[in-house]
C-alpha positions in Angstrom: 18.4 -8.1 -4.1 16.4 -10.6 -1.9 13.8 -10.2 0.8 11.9 -12.5 3.1 8.3 -12.6 2.1 5.9 -13.6 4.8 3.6 -14.9 2.2 5.8 -17.5 1.0 7.8 -18.3 4.3 11.0 -18.2 2.2 13.7 -15.4 0.8 13.0 -14.5 -2.8 14.6 -12.3 -5.5 13.1 -9.3 -5.4 11.3 -8.3 -8.7 8.9 -5.4 -8.9 5.8 -5.5 -10.9 7.1 -2.5 -13.2 11.0 -2.4 -14.0 12.7 0.4 -11.9 9.6 1.5 -9.9 8.6 0.3 -6.5 5.1 0.7 -5.1 5.4 0.2 -1.2 2.6 0.9 1.3 3.4 1.0 5.0 0.7 0.8 7.7 0.6 4.2 9.3 -0.4 5.1 13.0 -3.7 5.0 14.6 -3.5 8.6 16.0 -4.6 8.5 19.2 -1.6 8.6 21.5 2.1 8.8 21.6 4.3 6.3 19.7 6.0 3.6 21.8 9.1 2.2 20.8 8.1 -1.0 19.5 5.8 0.8 16.7 8.6 3.2 16.2 11.1 0.0 15.1 8.9 -0.8 12.3 8.9 2.8 10.6 12.4 2.8 11.0 12.9 -0.7 9.2 10.5 0.5 6.3 12.5 3.7 6.0 15.8 1.7 6.2 14.2 -0.9 3.4 13.5 2.3 1.2 17.1 3.6 1.5 18.0 0.2 0.0 15.8 0.4 -2.6 16.6 4.1 -3.7 20.7 3.1 -3.6 19.7 0.3 -6.0 18.4 3.2 -8.3 14.6 2.3 -7.8 12.1 5.0 -8.0 10.1 4.2 -4.7 6.6 5.5 -4.4 5.8 5.2 -0.5 2.3 5.6 1.0 1.7 5.6 4.8 -2.1 5.8 6.0 -3.2 7.8 8.9 -5.9 5.8 10.8 -8.0 8.5 11.9 -11.1 6.6 12.5 -12.5 3.1 12.9 -9.5 1.3 14.9 -11.7 -0.3 17.5 -10.0 -1.2 20.8 -10.7 -5.2 20.5 -8.7 -4.9 16.9 -6.6 -8.2 18.1 -9.7 -10.5 18.1 -10.2 -10.9 14.5 -13.9 -9.3 13.4 -13.1 -5.6 13.4 -16.8 -5.0 15.2 -15.6 -5.2 18.8 -15.1 -2.5 21.5 -14.7 1.3 21.6 -13.3 3.5 18.4 -9.6 4.2 20.3 -9.6 7.9 19.2 -13.4 8.6 20.5 -12.1 6.9 23.6 -9.5 9.1 23.9 -11.6 12.4 22.9 -13.9 11.6 25.5 -11.2 11.2 28.3 -9.6 14.6 27.3 -13.1 16.0 26.4 -11.8 17.3 23.1 -13.1 16.7 19.4 -11.9 13.6 17.7 -10.3 15.7 15.2 -8.3 17.5 17.9 -7.1 14.7 18.9 -6.2 13.1 15.8 -4.5 16.3 14.3 -2.4 16.6 17.5 -1.1 13.1 17.4 -0.7 13.1 13.7 1.7 16.2 13.9 3.7 14.5 16.9 4.0 11.4 14.7 5.4 13.7 12.0 8.1 15.5 14.1 9.0 11.8 15.5 9.8 10.5 11.8 11.8 13.8 11.2 13.7 13.2 14.7 14.4 9.8 14.0 15.5 10.9 10.3 12.8 8.7 8.3 12.1 9.9 4.6 8.6 11.2 4.9 6.1 9.3 2.8 5.1 10.6 -0.8 1.5 10.6 0.8 0.3 10.2 4.1 -3.6 9.6 3.4 -6.0 10.0 6.0 -8.8 7.3 6.5 -11.6 9.9 6.8 -10.7 11.3 3.5 -11.2 8.0 1.7 -14.7 7.3 2.9 -16.1 7.3 -0.6 -13.4 4.8 -1.9 -14.3 2.4 1.0 -18.0 2.6 0.2 -17.3 1.8 -3.4 -14.8 -1.3 -2.4 -17.8 -2.5 0.1 -20.2 -2.0 -2.9 -18.2 -4.1 -5.1 -17.4 -7.2 -2.4 -21.6 -7.3 -1.9 -22.0 -7.5 -5.8 -19.7 -10.2 -6.2 -21.1 -12.3 -3.4 -18.0 -11.6 -0.8 -20.2 -9.2 1.8 -23.6 -8.9 3.4 -25.4 -6.3 5.0 -28.1 -6.9 7.7 -29.3 -4.2 10.1 -27.1 -1.5 8.7 -24.1 -3.5 9.1 -21.8 -5.1 6.6 -19.5 -8.0 6.8 -17.3 -10.1 5.0 -17.8 -13.4 4.2 -14.8 -15.3 5.1 -16.2 -18.6 4.0 -16.5 -17.0 0.2 -12.3 -17.2 0.0 -10.9 -20.7 -0.1 -7.1 -19.1 0.3 -8.1 -17.2 3.7 -5.6 -17.4 6.0 -2.6 -18.1 3.5 -0.5 -15.3 5.1 -0.7 -15.8 8.4 -1.7 -19.6 8.3 -5.0 -19.0 10.4 -7.1 -20.7 8.0 -10.8 -21.4 8.7 -9.8 -24.8 9.3 -7.2 -23.8 12.2 -9.1 -21.1 13.6 -11.0 -22.0 16.8 -14.0 -19.5 18.4 -12.2 -18.7 21.8 -13.7 -17.6 24.7 -13.0 -13.8 23.4 -14.3 -14.1 20.4 -18.2 -12.8 20.9 -20.2 -13.2 18.1 -22.2 -10.2 16.6 -25.5 -10.9 16.1 -25.8 -10.0 12.7 -23.2 -12.3 11.2 -23.4 -15.1 9.3 -20.0 -16.9 10.6 -17.8 -16.2 13.6 -15.1 -15.0 11.9 -16.8 -12.4 9.4 -15.4 -9.3 9.9 -16.7 -6.0 9.7 -16.7 -3.7 6.5 -18.9 -1.0 7.7 -20.8 -0.7 11.0 -23.9 1.2 11.9 -23.2 4.1 14.5 -24.9 4.2 17.8 -26.6 7.4 18.8 -23.5 8.3 21.0 -21.0 7.4 18.0 -19.1 10.6 17.5 -17.9 10.0 13.7 -20.4 8.6 11.4 -21.1 9.1 7.4 -23.7 8.3 5.2 -23.8 5.1 3.1 -26.2 3.0 1.3 -26.4 0.8 4.5 -26.9 3.2 7.3 -25.0 6.3 8.7 -22.2 4.8 10.4 -18.3 4.4 9.7 -15.7 2.0 8.1 -14.1 -1.0 9.7 -10.3 -0.6 10.3 -9.4 -3.3 7.6 -11.2 -2.1 4.8 -9.1 1.5 4.9 -6.1 0.3 4.4 -7.1 -1.4 1.1 -8.7 1.5 -0.3 -6.1 3.8 0.7 -3.2 1.5 -1.1 -5.2 0.8 -4.0 -6.2 4.5 -4.5 -2.2 5.5 -4.6 -0.6 2.3 -5.9 -3.3 0.7 -8.1 -4.3 -3.0 -8.0 -1.3 -4.8 -7.2 1.3 -3.4 -4.2 4.8 -4.5 -4.9 5.7 -4.4 -1.1 3.8 -3.8 2.1 5.3 -3.5 5.6 4.1 -3.6 9.4 4.4 -5.1 12.4 4.1 -9.2 13.0 1.1 -8.1 15.1 -0.6 -6.7 11.8 -0.1 -10.3 9.8 -3.5 -11.2 11.4 -6.0 -10.2 11.2 -5.4 -7.0 9.4 -3.2 -8.2 6.8 -5.0 -11.2 6.2 -8.1 -9.2 5.8 -6.6 -6.6 3.5 -5.7 -9.4 1.4 -9.2 -11.1 1.0 -10.6 -7.6 0.3 -8.7 -6.1 -2.1 -8.3 -9.7 -4.1 -11.9 -10.1 -3.8 -12.7 -6.9 -5.7 -9.8 -7.1 -8.1 -9.2 -10.8 -8.9 -5.5 -10.0 -8.8 -2.7 -10.6 -6.4 -2.8 -7.9 -3.7 0.9 -7.5 -2.5 3.8 -9.3 -4.2 6.3 -8.9 -1.0 5.0 -9.0 2.7 7.7 -7.9 5.0 7.1 -7.7 8.8 9.2 -6.7 12.1 9.3 -9.2 14.8 8.0 -7.8 18.4 10.4 -5.7 20.6 10.4 -6.8 24.3 11.5 -4.8 27.2 13.8 -6.6 29.7 12.7 -9.8 28.3 8.8 -9.0 28.7 5.9 -7.8 26.5 5.5 -3.9 26.9 2.6 -2.4 28.7 1.8 0.6 30.8 0.5 -1.4 33.6 4.0 -3.2 33.9 6.0 0.2 33.9 8.0 -0.7 30.7 6.2 1.4 28.1 8.6 3.7 26.4 8.0 6.4 23.8 10.8 8.8 22.3 10.4 11.2 24.9 11.5 8.7 27.8 14.4 7.8 25.8 15.5 11.5 25.5 15.1 12.3 28.9 17.5 9.7 30.4 19.9 11.7 28.1 20.1 9.7 24.7 19.3 10.8 21.2 17.0 9.3 18.6 19.8 8.4 16.8 21.1 6.3 19.8 17.8 4.5 19.4 18.1 4.3 15.7 21.4 2.7 16.0 19.8 0.1 18.6 17.3 -1.0 16.1 19.6 -1.6 13.1 21.8 -3.4 15.4 19.4 -6.3 15.6 17.6 -8.1 12.3 14.2 -6.6 11.6 13.0 -10.4 11.7 14.6 -11.3 14.9 12.7 -10.7 18.1 14.5 -7.7 19.7 14.8 -7.0 23.7 15.5 -3.2 24.8 17.1 -2.7 27.7 19.0 0.8 28.8 22.2 -0.9 28.9 21.8 -1.8 25.3 20.7 1.5 24.3 24.0 2.7 26.0 25.9 0.5 23.9 24.3 1.7 20.9 25.3 4.9 21.9 28.7 4.3 22.1 28.7 2.3 18.8 27.2 5.3 17.3 29.8 7.8 18.8 32.8 5.5 17.5 30.8 5.7 13.7 30.8 9.7 14.0 34.3 9.7 15.7 36.2 8.0 12.6 34.7 10.9 10.3 36.0 13.4 13.2 39.6 11.5 13.0 39.6 11.7 9.3 39.1 15.4 9.2 41.9 16.0 11.6 44.6 14.1 9.9 47.5 15.6 8.5 48.1 16.5 5.0 51.2 13.9 4.7 48.7 11.2 5.7 46.1 12.0 3.4 46.7 10.5 -0.1 44.6 10.0 -3.3 44.8 6.5 -4.2 45.7 5.2 -0.8 43.3 3.0 1.1 39.8 4.1 0.5 37.5 1.3 1.9 35.9 0.9 -1.2 35.7 -3.1 -0.7 34.3 -2.3 2.5 31.2 -0.5 1.1 30.8 -3.1 -1.2 30.4 -5.8 1.5 27.8 -3.4 3.4 26.1 -2.9 0.6 25.5 -6.8 -0.2 24.8 -7.3 3.3 21.9 -4.7 3.1 20.5 -6.1 -0.2 20.6 -9.6 1.5 17.2 -9.2 3.4 18.4 -6.0 5.2 21.3 -7.5 7.2 21.9 -4.8 9.1 23.9 -6.5 12.2 26.5 -7.9 9.4 26.6 -4.4 7.6 27.4 -2.9 10.9 30.0 -5.5 11.8 31.6 -4.7 8.4 31.7 -1.1 9.1 33.4 -1.6 12.4 36.0 -3.9 10.7 36.5 -0.7 8.4 36.8 1.6 11.2 39.4 -0.8 12.7 41.4 -0.7 9.3 41.5 3.0 9.1 42.7 3.6 12.9 45.4 0.9 12.5 46.4 2.4 9.4 46.7 5.9 10.8 48.1 4.7 14.3 51.0 3.7 12.1 51.2 6.5 10.2 50.3 5.1 6.9 48.3 6.9 4.2 44.4 6.7 3.8 42.5 8.5 0.8 40.2 11.2 3.1 38.1 12.3 0.0 37.0 8.7 -1.0 36.4 7.6 2.5 34.2 10.3 3.2 32.1 9.2 0.2 32.3 5.7 1.6 31.0 6.7 5.1 28.5 8.8 3.6 26.8 6.0 1.8 27.4 3.9 4.9 25.3 6.8 6.9 22.7 6.7 4.4 21.8 3.2 4.6 21.5 3.1 8.4 19.8 6.5 8.2 22.2 8.1 10.8 22.8 11.7 10.8 25.1 14.0 13.3 23.3 15.6 15.8 24.6 18.7 16.7 23.1 20.0 20.2 23.3 23.4 21.0 26.2 23.2 24.0 25.1 25.8 26.6 27.0 29.3 26.7 28.2 28.9 30.1 29.7 25.4 29.5 31.2 26.8 26.1 32.8 29.3 28.1 34.0 26.6 31.0 35.8 24.6 28.3 37.6 27.6 26.7 38.8 28.5 30.0 40.1 24.8 30.5 41.6 24.8 27.2 43.7 28.2 28.0 44.7 26.5 31.3 45.8 23.3 29.8 48.0 25.2 27.1 49.4 27.2 30.3 50.2 23.8 32.0 48.0 24.9 34.7 46.6 21.4 35.4 45.0 22.2 39.1 43.0 24.8 37.2 42.4 22.6 34.4 41.1 19.8 36.3 38.9 21.8 38.4 37.4 23.3 35.1 36.8 19.8 33.8 34.8 18.8 37.0 32.4 22.1 36.9 31.9 21.1 33.3 30.8 17.5 33.9 28.6 18.8 36.6 26.7 20.3 34.0 26.4 16.9 32.3 29.1 17.3 29.5 32.8 16.5 29.0 35.7 17.3 27.5 37.9 15.3 25.1 41.2 17.0 24.2 42.6 16.7 20.8 45.5 17.7 18.9 43.4 20.5 17.6 42.0 21.7 20.8 38.9 20.0 22.3 35.5 18.6 22.0 32.5 18.7 24.0 30.0 15.9 24.4 27.1 15.2 26.8 27.8 12.7 29.4 
């Protein structure tokens, strides 16, 4: 099994710190809004990675944090001390408390993950529940000369780390102070970043600390929570490529500054998702959440199918046409299962073609840096083979093929979406089937048109009919 390690810029054979066990940390959501489809891609990727590891008999311990304080609006600049807290901004806009905001969007995130068939993490630690752990780390960084305090604010001194920038390539020699990088008056160096900030009078979230009544910086939160649940060295840390700098770079120096040990063995990152070739943005009108997808008549599994159709390290372009194609591919996958269930006893023969060699190839593709496009291509070769055999009245081993597809569905994270068909549509379909059996084709066509006006289509089959949403 091998993965591309962002730290070494190369594929590496995967060897966990402890044989048979994997400690995996996933950068979780900042709970102040609905999850856009670019962020969802990163969580589907992490879930797919976990599935591959568990298929290989690893005991995976996944931690996915909930950021409910400290993530400021200017998070892309680098210091972690600029802008307004995203959660407080939302709370003021909606005239609610920060806790009301965070709990609402945390519950939304949990429902979203369930809808996408993402395995729940073993722990979802909240940042606000780990302030003591953050303060302890900050105290140790100060004691070791890696951090300093001024006027109740604490900053990490990036110049104390010769290897700063080893993940992103943004070494101190390469970094330039741009127009957007406003120097904080209490900092020694422009690229030093906040570990703790003194709260202003109007700041809603605050805690006592040895330096001031204030709140933690965004970066220190993940170091504290990941090490609390997974120890000093993590096997795997995932996130979107936008997290590489400054967030993950900051995590490395904070954590290694305290422990003196390597923080993460394998860093895995997903590439950006574009929409119609452009960066997603609310001002552009191309900012989509899962609910937007479903309003267009698609299902969560259609979106999941779209994600796995592209390699996680390739930049993905979302279009409605691509989603429609992903839906058709998903239905083809579901359809082969339905066909196998309906074949005659004469064509089902133990020991006949069972597709095990295709499953082996799928597994090899998934273990080679999660090559989902190749795994999908192999799967559709298998479907074509089965259909050809059945069309030629050859035999297949339905029982073993069922197990093969069960494992393939496990890899891809796909589950059947049994929607509740409206009762009136079901009744129309039954009437149409009766008319068809009576060879009253005019009535059958009339009822078919009524069913389609309700947003469904009927597919005739030897054993009756099937209803599907258009």
